[in-house]
C-alpha positions in Angstrom: -282.6 -38.1 -17.3 -281.3 -37.6 -20.4 -278.9 -40.1 -22.4 -276.0 -37.9 -23.4 -276.1 -36.7 -19.7 -275.8 -40.6 -17.9 -273.0 -41.2 -20.6 -271.2 -38.2 -18.9 -272.1 -39.2 -15.9 -270.6 -42.5 -16.5 -267.0 -41.0 -17.7 -266.8 -39.2 -14.7 -267.7 -41.3 -12.0 -265.1 -43.6 -14.0 -262.6 -40.9 -13.3 -263.4 -40.9 -10.3 -263.4 -44.4 -9.3 -259.6 -44.8 -10.4 -258.9 -41.5 -7.9 -260.9 -43.6 -5.2 -263.2 -46.2 -5.9 -266.2 -45.2 -3.2 -268.9 -47.6 -2.8 -271.3 -44.4 -3.8 -269.8 -43.9 -6.7 -269.4 -47.4 -8.0 -273.3 -48.1 -7.7 -274.2 -44.8 -9.4 -272.2 -46.0 -12.3 -273.6 -49.5 -12.2 -277.1 -47.6 -12.2 -276.3 -45.5 -14.9 -275.4 -48.3 -16.8 -278.3 -50.1 -16.3 -280.5 -46.9 -17.2 -278.9 -46.6 -20.6 -279.3 -50.3 -21.2 -275.7 -51.6 -20.4 -276.5 -54.5 -17.7 -273.2 -56.3 -18.8 -271.1 -53.2 -17.6 -273.0 -52.6 -14.5 -272.0 -55.7 -13.1 -268.6 -55.0 -11.9 -269.2 -51.7 -10.4 -272.3 -53.2 -8.6 -270.3 -56.4 -7.6 -268.1 -53.8 -5.9 -270.2 -51.8 -4.3 -271.8 -54.9 -3.2 -268.5 -56.3 -1.6 -267.8 -53.1 -0.2 -270.8 -51.8 2.1 -273.1 -53.7 3.7 -276.7 -51.3 2.1 -279.3 -53.3 0.1 -279.0 -51.0 -2.7 -275.9 -52.2 -4.4 -277.3 -56.1 -4.3 -280.3 -55.0 -5.6 -279.4 -52.9 -8.4 -277.2 -55.9 -9.5 -280.5 -58.4 -8.9 -281.9 -55.9 -12.0 -278.8 -56.5 -14.0 -278.7 -60.1 -14.1 -282.2 -60.1 -14.7 -282.1 -58.1 -17.4 -279.6 -60.3 -18.8 -281.4 -63.7 -18.4 -279.3 -65.1 -15.6 -282.2 -65.2 -13.6 -280.5 -67.8 -10.9 -277.9 -64.6 -10.3 -280.7 -62.4 -10.2 -282.1 -64.8 -7.4 -279.2 -64.6 -5.2 -278.6 -61.1 -5.5 -281.9 -59.8 -5.1 -282.1 -62.5 -1.5 -278.8 -60.7 -0.3 -280.5 -57.4 -0.6 -283.3 -58.8 1.5 -281.4 -60.4 3.7 -279.7 -56.5 4.1 -283.1 -54.8 4.2 -286.2 -57.0 4.3 -288.8 -55.6 2.2 -287.0 -53.6 -0.5 -289.1 -52.9 -3.1 -286.0 -53.0 -5.6 -284.8 -56.4 -4.6 -288.4 -58.1 -4.3 -289.3 -57.0 -7.7 -286.2 -58.5 -9.5 -286.4 -61.5 -7.2 -290.3 -62.3 -8.3 -289.6 -61.2 -12.0 -286.7 -64.1 -11.8 -289.0 -66.8 -10.2 -291.7 -66.0 -12.7 -289.4 -66.2 -15.3 -287.6 -69.6 -13.8 -291.5 -70.9 -13.9 -291.4 -70.7 -9.7 -294.1 -70.5 -7.7 -293.3 -66.5 -6.3 
């Protein structure tokens, strides 16, 4: 998806969230922000989605955001949360392993 479409999607998601903060809308806003290279802005909607629903995808995306920011402890924490929710989740495993490598820990 091109950057302009992602920017437009973020604006529409934010408008929708003001009307009703649905978990999927929060998740998608956070994912778009990650794709745009704005992980710091992705944290709040992804944290809200993580708190509102037991799915593994929001905390796995949140782990990706923290990984992109170099906050490896938080990346591992949220990757582990995603794995508690869905063992074997590929995105969570990828984020956890990358964060561990960055910390110099054994994977």
